C-alpha positions as semicolon CSV with decimal commas, in nm:
position;residue;x (nm);y (nm);z (nm)
1;M;1,704;-2,751;2,063
2;E;1,517;-3,005;1,827
3;R;1,285;-2,814;1,620
4;G;0,917;-2,773;1,793
5;K;1,034;-2,827;2,166
6;G;1,050;-2,485;2,263
7;R;0,634;-2,381;2,226
8;H;0,611;-2,254;2,566
9;R;0,905;-2,027;2,604
10;R;0,832;-1,691;2,684
11;L;1,037;-1,431;2,493
12;R;1,144;-1,096;2,575
13;V;1,072;-0,906;2,237
14;A;1,119;-0,518;2,129
15;V;0,926;-0,397;1,846
16;C;1,092;-0,061;1,718
17;G;0,805;0,128;1,568
18;A;0,455;0,190;1,591
19;G;0,293;0,195;1,228
20;A;0,050;-0,085;1,122
21;A;0,334;-0,314;1,085
22;G;0,458;-0,255;1,446
23;M;0,136;-0,272;1,608
24;T;0,029;-0,586;1,420
25;S;0,358;-0,769;1,510
26;A;0,304;-0,647;1,874
27;L;-0,003;-0,757;1,900
28;A;0,023;-1,087;1,731
29;L;0,314;-1,148;1,976
30;A;0,213;-1,069;2,267
31;R;-0,096;-1,305;2,224
32;Q;0,122;-1,589;2,234
33;G;0,245;-1,494;2,549
34;H;0,529;-1,296;2,483
35;A;0,666;-1,000;2,671
36;V;0,640;-0,714;2,436
37;T;0,738;-0,353;2,435
38;L;0,689;-0,146;2,190
39;F;0,908;0,160;2,151
40;E;0,782;0,461;1,960
41;R;0,992;0,813;1,897
42;D;0,660;0,976;1,804
43;A;0,481;1,112;2,103
44;A;0,187;1,206;1,959
45;A;-0,076;1,053;2,180
46;R;-0,374;0,896;2,035
47;P;-0,705;1,092;2,037
48;A;-0,957;0,999;2,279
49;Q;-1,229;0,969;1,969
50;V;-1,180;0,813;1,617
51;G;-1,322;1,094;1,473
52;A;-1,029;1,312;1,589
53;A;-0,791;1,063;1,430
54;A;-0,822;1,281;1,116
55;G;-0,610;1,526;1,264
56;W;-0,391;1,298;1,450
57;R;-0,025;1,438;1,337
58;R;0,234;1,152;1,347
59;T;0,590;1,233;1,205
60;G;0,685;0,884;1,151
61;V;0,373;0,793;0,914
62;A;0,421;1,012;0,615
63;Q;0,085;0,852;0,435
64;L;-0,159;0,890;0,769
65;H;-0,380;1,138;0,598
66;Q;-0,313;1,071;0,232
67;P;-0,558;0,868;0,018
68;H;-0,564;0,483;0,163
69;A;-0,734;0,152;0,069
70;F;-0,731;-0,178;0,240
71;L;-0,714;-0,453;-0,020
72;A;-0,909;-0,785;0,016
73;R;-0,555;-0,969;0,149
74;G;-0,506;-0,706;0,424
75;C;-0,844;-0,797;0,565
76;A;-0,824;-1,152;0,515
77;E;-0,459;-1,179;0,707
78;L;-0,615;-0,978;1,000
79;L;-0,953;-1,191;0,988
80;A;-0,689;-1,494;0,998
81;G;-0,453;-1,355;1,247
82;L;-0,631;-1,105;1,428
83;P;-0,974;-1,094;1,386
84;D;-1,091;-0,842;1,678
85;V;-0,879;-0,618;1,479
86;V;-1,165;-0,628;1,235
87;A;-1,411;-0,637;1,456
88;A;-1,283;-0,320;1,610
89;L;-1,248;-0,167;1,268
90;H;-1,629;-0,199;1,223
91;A;-1,733;-0,042;1,540
92;A;-1,503;0,243;1,473
93;G;-1,708;0,323;1,164
94;A;-1,541;0,124;0,875
95;V;-1,762;0,018;0,616
96;E;-1,771;-0,311;0,495
97;A;-1,754;-0,371;0,116
98;A;-1,840;-0,722;-0,024
99;L;-1,652;-0,806;-0,337
100;P;-1,666;-0,993;-0,630
101;H;-1,542;-1,331;-0,647
102;G;-1,585;-1,423;-0,276
103;L;-1,387;-1,177;-0,141
104;V;-1,423;-0,909;0,154
105;S;-1,282;-0,579;0,280
106;F;-1,357;-0,268;0,423
107;L;-1,348;0,088;0,336
108;C;-1,172;0,351;0,610
109;R;-0,902;0,620;0,649
110;R;-0,535;0,520;0,753
111;S;-0,587;0,730;1,047
112;T;-0,864;0,507;1,110
113;V;-0,673;0,200;1,083
114;E;-0,401;0,303;1,267
115;W;-0,612;0,486;1,582
116;V;-0,804;0,138;1,615
117;L;-0,444;-0,029;1,637
118;R;-0,301;0,167;1,860
119;R;-0,586;0,150;2,099
120;L;-0,572;-0,217;2,104
121;V;-0,234;-0,198;2,176
122;E;-0,268;0,016;2,443
123;A;-0,518;-0,200;2,628
124;E;-0,357;-0,539;2,561
125;P;-0,194;-0,660;2,890
126;G;0,120;-0,816;2,709
127;I;0,239;-0,511;2,567
128;S;0,424;-0,181;2,693
129;V;0,439;0,099;2,511
130;Q;0,766;0,340;2,547
131;L;0,769;0,618;2,381
132;E;1,140;0,622;2,312
133;A;1,370;0,576;1,996
134;V;1,595;0,306;1,947
135;R;1,936;0,401;1,845
136;R;2,103;0,037;1,778
137;V;2,056;-0,323;1,821
138;E;2,352;-0,522;1,978
139;A;2,430;-0,909;1,935
140;H;2,628;-1,152;2,144
141;R;2,743;-1,478;2,000
142;G;2,531;-1,447;1,668
143;S;2,192;-1,345;1,825
144;V;2,023;-1,024;1,952
145;D;2,096;-0,935;2,287
146;V;1,961;-0,591;2,375
147;V;1,829;-0,252;2,229
148;R;2,000;0,072;2,289
149;L;1,773;0,342;2,390
150;G;1,871;0,705;2,279
151;D;1,956;0,801;2,665
152;G;2,224;0,486;2,649
153;S;2,038;0,236;2,839
154;A;1,983;-0,138;2,735
155;H;1,662;-0,330;2,680
156;P;1,741;-0,694;2,681
157;A;1,539;-0,880;2,413
158;D;1,506;-1,187;2,222
159;L;1,345;-1,073;1,945
160;V;1,398;-0,742;1,772
161;V;1,133;-0,633;1,518
162;D;1,227;-0,355;1,312
163;C;0,925;-0,124;1,162
164;G;1,111;0,214;1,151
165;G;0,954;0,254;0,776
166;R;1,135;0,313;0,452
167;R;1,342;0,611;0,617
168;G;1,432;0,377;0,958
169;A;1,776;0,330;0,941
170;L;1,791;0,121;1,257
171;T;1,879;-0,217;1,097
172;T;1,933;-0,113;0,741
173;E;2,330;-0,194;0,740
174;M;2,291;-0,515;0,862
175;L;1,990;-0,634;0,671
176;A;2,062;-0,497;0,306
177;E;2,264;-0,764;0,084
178;E;2,147;-0,602;-0,211
179;V;1,906;-0,284;-0,263
180;F;1,695;-0,300;-0,536
181;D;1,558;0,115;-0,574
182;E;1,391;0,262;-0,892
183;P;1,188;0,588;-0,915
184;A;0,764;0,473;-0,908
185;N;0,736;0,829;-1,138
186;E;0,421;0,915;-1,021
187;T;0,293;1,245;-0,832
188;Y;-0,030;1,227;-0,632
189;R;-0,232;1,518;-0,626
190;S;-0,555;1,460;-0,388
191;R;-0,876;1,647;-0,241
192;R;-1,083;1,506;0,064
193;Y;-1,451;1,536;0,071
194;R;-1,763;1,453;0,291
195;L;-2,096;1,342;0,187
196;R;-2,396;1,577;0,208
197;P;-2,651;1,446;0,407
198;G;-2,881;1,176;0,262
199;C;-2,615;1,044;-0,013
200;Q;-2,487;0,741;-0,019
201;F;-2,135;0,606;-0,202
202;A;-2,185;0,469;-0,521
203;A;-2,025;0,116;-0,611
204;V;-1,645;0,130;-0,757
205;N;-1,493;-0,027;-0,997
206;R;-1,188;-0,189;-0,846
207;G;-1,387;-0,276;-0,498
208;V;-1,272;-0,049;-0,241
209;I;-1,124;0,222;-0,492
210;G;-1,258;0,382;-0,842
211;V;-0,992;0,387;-1,126
212;E;-1,015;0,568;-1,500
213;E;-0,724;0,532;-1,637
214;G;-0,616;0,843;-1,897
215;D;-0,361;0,894;-2,158
216;G;-0,084;1,027;-1,928
217;Y;-0,271;1,049;-1,599
218;S;-0,491;0,819;-1,401
219;F;-0,780;0,940;-1,216
220;L;-0,883;0,766;-0,846
221;V;-1,151;0,787;-0,577
222;F;-1,089;0,610;-0,267
223;P;-1,395;0,558;-0,031
224;H;-1,331;0,577;0,324
225;D;-1,539;0,565;0,652
226;A;-1,762;0,829;0,810
227;G;-1,896;0,958;0,460
228;T;-1,561;1,069;0,358
229;F;-1,347;1,022;0,020
230;T;-1,044;1,127;-0,158
231;V;-1,016;1,225;-0,534
232;T;-0,671;1,164;-0,657
233;F;-0,505;1,292;-0,967
234;V;-0,201;1,071;-1,054
235;H;0,078;1,199;-1,294
236;L;0,435;1,187;-1,408
237;P;0,656;1,404;-1,134
238;E;0,818;1,577;-1,481
239;D;0,489;1,681;-1,635
240;K;0,489;2,037;-1,530
241;A;0,162;2,149;-1,710
242;L;-0,015;1,884;-1,457
243;A;0,132;1,991;-1,161
244;G;-0,112;2,306;-1,179
245;L;-0,364;2,053;-1,024
246;R;-0,217;2,160;-0,688
247;A;-0,434;2,473;-0,721
248;V;-0,780;2,414;-0,563
249;P;-0,958;2,629;-0,874
250;A;-0,764;2,396;-1,123
251;F;-0,816;2,045;-0,933
252;E;-1,192;2,118;-0,920
253;A;-1,217;2,210;-1,272
254;A;-1,046;1,913;-1,395
255;A;-1,215;1,679;-1,171
256;R;-1,520;1,769;-1,331
257;M;-1,418;1,658;-1,670
258;V;-1,387;1,300;-1,557
259;P;-1,729;1,146;-1,558
260;L;-1,632;0,956;-1,234
261;G;-1,509;1,312;-1,084
262;A;-1,822;1,476;-1,201
263;A;-2,027;1,248;-1,016
264;W;-1,845;1,249;-0,713
265;T;-1,743;1,614;-0,647
266;D;-2,066;1,728;-0,753
267;P;-2,156;2,004;-0,473
268;A;-2,482;1,858;-0,403
269;F;-2,335;1,540;-0,340
270;A;-2,015;1,624;-0,146
271;E;-1,831;1,922;-0,005
272;P;-1,476;1,927;0,026
273;I;-1,283;1,910;0,357
274;S;-0,913;1,957;0,278
275;D;-0,698;2,154;0,038
276;V;-0,529;1,962;-0,218
277;M;-0,262;1,748;-0,093
278;V;0,098;1,628;-0,305
279;M;0,261;1,333;-0,244
280;N;0,578;1,284;-0,437
281;G;0,913;1,105;-0,425
282;L;0,767;0,761;-0,453
283;R;1,011;0,475;-0,508
284;N;1,004;0,117;-0,535
285;V;1,262;-0,023;-0,292
286;F;1,347;-0,393;-0,210
287;R;1,588;-0,457;0,072
288;P;1,644;-0,806;0,110
289;P;1,788;-0,960;0,445
290;G;2,144;-1,028;0,470
291;P;2,302;-1,342;0,548
292;A;2,551;-1,167;0,822
293;R;2,240;-1,038;1,046
294;P;2,224;-1,196;1,369
295;L;1,965;-1,411;1,495
296;G;1,661;-1,284;1,626
297;L;1,664;-0,943;1,420
298;H;1,405;-0,913;1,148
299;A;1,273;-0,625;0,961
300;I;0,913;-0,561;0,879
301;G;0,714;-0,381;0,616
302;D;0,843;-0,094;0,466
303;V;1,199;-0,124;0,627
304;V;1,204;-0,453;0,370
305;C;0,987;-0,360;0,064
306;T;0,803;-0,019;-0,061
307;T;0,580;-0,034;-0,351
308;N;0,383;0,266;-0,549
309;P;0,069;0,347;-0,353
310;H;-0,131;0,331;-0,704
311;F;-0,281;-0,032;-0,616
312;G;-0,290;0,023;-0,204
313;R;-0,059;-0,240;-0,161
314;G;0,165;-0,142;0,125
315;I;-0,050;-0,195;0,465
316;S;-0,209;-0,540;0,320
317;L;0,157;-0,641;0,256
318;A;0,288;-0,489;0,604
319;V;0,049;-0,680;0,788
320;A;0,087;-1,019;0,589
321;H;0,495;-1,009;0,675
322;A;0,439;-0,919;1,060
323;L;0,165;-1,231;1,074
324;T;0,406;-1,449;0,882
325;L;0,686;-1,363;1,148
326;A;0,446;-1,430;1,428
327;R;0,334;-1,762;1,301
328;A;0,691;-1,868;1,245
329;V;0,755;-1,752;1,625
330;A;0,440;-1,961;1,742
331;E;0,573;-2,276;1,567
332;D;0,868;-2,287;1,780
333;P;0,943;-1,987;1,986
334;A;1,316;-2,150;2,117
335;D;1,443;-2,169;1,721
336;P;1,538;-1,812;1,560
337;E;1,680;-1,988;1,294
338;L;1,336;-2,131;1,202
339;W;1,205;-1,785;1,257
340;R;1,466;-1,675;0,975
341;D;1,378;-1,937;0,735
342;R;1,043;-1,928;0,760
343;V;1,037;-1,517;0,714
344;D;1,307;-1,507;0,465
345;A;1,168;-1,773;0,262
346;W;0,814;-1,549;0,212
347;V;1,075;-1,236;0,155
348;H;1,220;-1,368;-0,123
349;G;0,957;-1,552;-0,283
350;E;0,578;-1,368;-0,246
351;L;0,731;-1,029;-0,113
352;W;1,005;-1,011;-0,382
353;S;0,711;-1,113;-0,652
354;W;0,516;-0,804;-0,539
355;F;0,774;-0,590;-0,582
356;D;0,884;-0,710;-0,915
357;D;0,509;-0,685;-1,059
358;A;0,484;-0,331;-0,897
359;R;0,796;-0,212;-1,047
360;S;0,713;-0,368;-1,404
361;L;0,387;-0,204;-1,409
362;D;0,534;0,132;-1,316
363;R;0,803;0,095;-1,582
364;S;0,555;0,000;-1,850
365;R;0,341;0,292;-1,749
366;T;0,603;0,558;-1,761
367;V;0,665;0,436;-2,120
368;L;0,294;0,520;-2,227
369;W;0,263;0,869;-2,002
370;R;0,569;1,004;-2,132
371;A;0,439;0,903;-2,527
372;A;0,142;1,116;-2,394
373;M;0,342;1,421;-2,293
374;A;0,545;1,386;-2,636
375;E;0,205;1,396;-2,796
376;T;0,204;1,055;-2,958
377;D;-0,048;0,807;-2,953
378;P;0,008;0,587;-2,642
379;A;-0,198;0,298;-2,729
380;A;0,023;0,271;-3,066
381;A;0,337;0,297;-2,879
382;T;0,240;-0,016;-2,673
383;A;0,122;-0,238;-2,984
384;G;0,422;-0,145;-3,167
385;A;0,615;-0,360;-2,954
386;I;0,355;-0,667;-3,021
387;P;0,359;-0,886;-3,339
388;A;0,031;-0,778;-3,543
389;M;0,034;-1,062;-3,744
390;S;0,037;-1,342;-3,487
391;P;-0,022;-1,399;-3,126
392;P;0,236;-1,301;-2,928
393;S;0,407;-1,526;-2,675
394;P;0,237;-1,469;-2,303
395;A;0,572;-1,344;-2,202
396;A;0,548;-1,051;-2,460
397;V;0,227;-0,922;-2,372
398;P;0,264;-0,608;-2,154
399;R;0,190;-0,633;-1,790
400;L;-0,072;-0,316;-1,849
401;M;-0,219;-0,492;-2,152
402;V;-0,329;-0,770;-1,905
403;L;-0,480;-0,543;-1,672
404;A;-0,661;-0,348;-1,976
405;A;-0,841;-0,663;-2,120
406;A;-1,015;-0,688;-1,812
407;G;-1,279;-0,462;-1,942
408;V;-1,335;-0,704;-2,239
409;D;-1,304;-1,076;-2,121
410;P;-1,456;-1,229;-1,808
411;V;-1,170;-1,480;-1,720
412;V;-0,923;-1,192;-1,731
413;A;-1,157;-0,984;-1,533
414;R;-1,136;-1,223;-1,245
415;A;-0,755;-1,287;-1,246
416;V;-0,688;-0,913;-1,262
417;F;-0,933;-0,829;-0,996
418;R;-0,793;-1,109;-0,763
419;H;-0,441;-0,988;-0,847
420;M;-0,566;-0,644;-0,778
421;H;-0,656;-0,743;-0,433
422;L;-0,317;-0,974;-0,362
423;A;-0,575;-1,265;-0,322
424;A;-0,354;-1,454;-0,614
425;A;0,026;-1,491;-0,652
426;P;0,156;-1,246;-0,953
427;E;0,233;-1,554;-1,128
428;E;-0,107;-1,638;-1,155
429;L;-0,185;-1,345;-1,382
430;N;0,039;-1,510;-1,661
431;A;-0,249;-1,786;-1,698
432;V;-0,452;-1,533;-1,865
433;Q;-0,211;-1,373;-2,051
434;P;-0,236;-1,650;-2,391
435;R;-0,643;-1,510;-2,399
436;V;-0,498;-1,151;-2,407
437;S;-0,264;-1,264;-2,663
438;E;-0,537;-1,363;-2,889
439;L;-0,726;-1,063;-2,848
440;L;-0,466;-0,870;-2,963
441;A;-0,416;-1,090;-3,256
442;A;-0,781;-1,017;-3,341
443;G;-0,692;-0,672;-3,366
444;W;-0,845;-0,568;-3,010
445;R;-0,671;-0,273;-2,853
446;P;-0,708;-0,071;-2,516
447;R;-0,956;0,246;-2,571
448;R;-0,996;0,558;-2,381
449;P;-1,290;0,497;-2,192
450;A;-1,619;0,749;-2,347
451;G;-1,642;1,090;-2,220
452;L;-1,273;1,079;-2,053
453;P;-1,082;1,370;-2,148
454;T;-0,735;1,363;-2,282
455;R;-0,438;1,493;-2,115
456;Q;-0,389;1,774;-2,326
457;E;-0,765;1,855;-2,265
458;I;-0,738;1,878;-1,892
459;V;-0,408;2,056;-1,956
460;E;-0,616;2,331;-2,135
461;V;-0,834;2,358;-1,864
462;V;-0,556;2,389;-1,609
463;R;-0,431;2,662;-1,804
464;A;-0,705;2,867;-1,821
465;V;-0,849;2,837;-1,507
466;R;-0,528;2,938;-1,383
467;A;-0,490;3,219;-1,634
468;P;-0,511;3,586;-1,482
469;A;-0,835;3,742;-1,587
470;M;-0,814;3,994;-1,864
């Protein structure tokens, strides 16, 4: 069939997995008039009220109650493709965040996002939710034909969307041509708080997240909805000295050493509402689509790409991925080759570039943090790789150095902010690298912010708090 001639075909769609990627896919495709069945193996019912979502236990969404930031790119994608989702988030208590450079987003917990999407899915006439696990996908003559459920029954499908997450194995063997997999080398230790009556959030330096980068650690603040926020320390998995932050007294003492933390964890400002939560085992993984998969089979979100949540990119990229597929289907519902071409081009192009950017940042951060653990000067270690007598070529400037230069150059600051919010392709950050090269040649080097403790100072406080009383 000639492309563009099957615009009114009604597809039978099977979406496997009801996380953010799956629910976005289901909503977007159902609203094109297709018959969507959303299969979800997790039987935990959506709480009746959004406030109860903070206690929603979903085994398939590992990061549901971990710190979360929604970037401007994710908001822009929803406003363009599913604007009522943004309206529903605001109605559920998400706080709009007007950001610099014309960007906009909102502050809310991941559990709130999932609750809002699930409520919209359950109310959508074109979506049937089945609490069943899909065991395998079957094809006929090179195209998907059915999904086979756990009880052996077959569900016919013209389009299968695998949103089973990074641990999902539904289509991995059909998809992976070559897997890129490396550790993110970060462990997260977080605690959640609630504002005291009469208190309000202060502005944070990354628009939707507050960040202090130390020598061997990061300190993060994630403002959410309903007056809640999360405070997080990030450090190397092998940094056993900082592992003591898992104890509440050590976490609290260390947080109050950091200027940002002292303000946000002040007992007069907020009260803690959780223990210290740990998130580890994080990896950057990219599974590009293979050429042998049947037409009509698409893996979305974490099945294809996971990145370190340090910059909060996961949910925004998953939403963009899901809506890229929906736009391809809308272009011609009768042409699965076109769907594959459009989505594969996005995956191999933009999605790959964000994955490569994430692992590059993690590699360079690992070098610096390991230097700090070895009690060497991390700034000197970075500068040693850069020619001191003349401006280095743009390609020689480490990515983390470009991010650090945002604090001293407004042009770099704008590029970095847009980069952080996925509002510009990673390659666009290269345009400001010559400016950073000139700064370095003039003698500029990143400096630890005033008052920010060294890693060793935090280690000493953690040890002192954990030491037995004499």
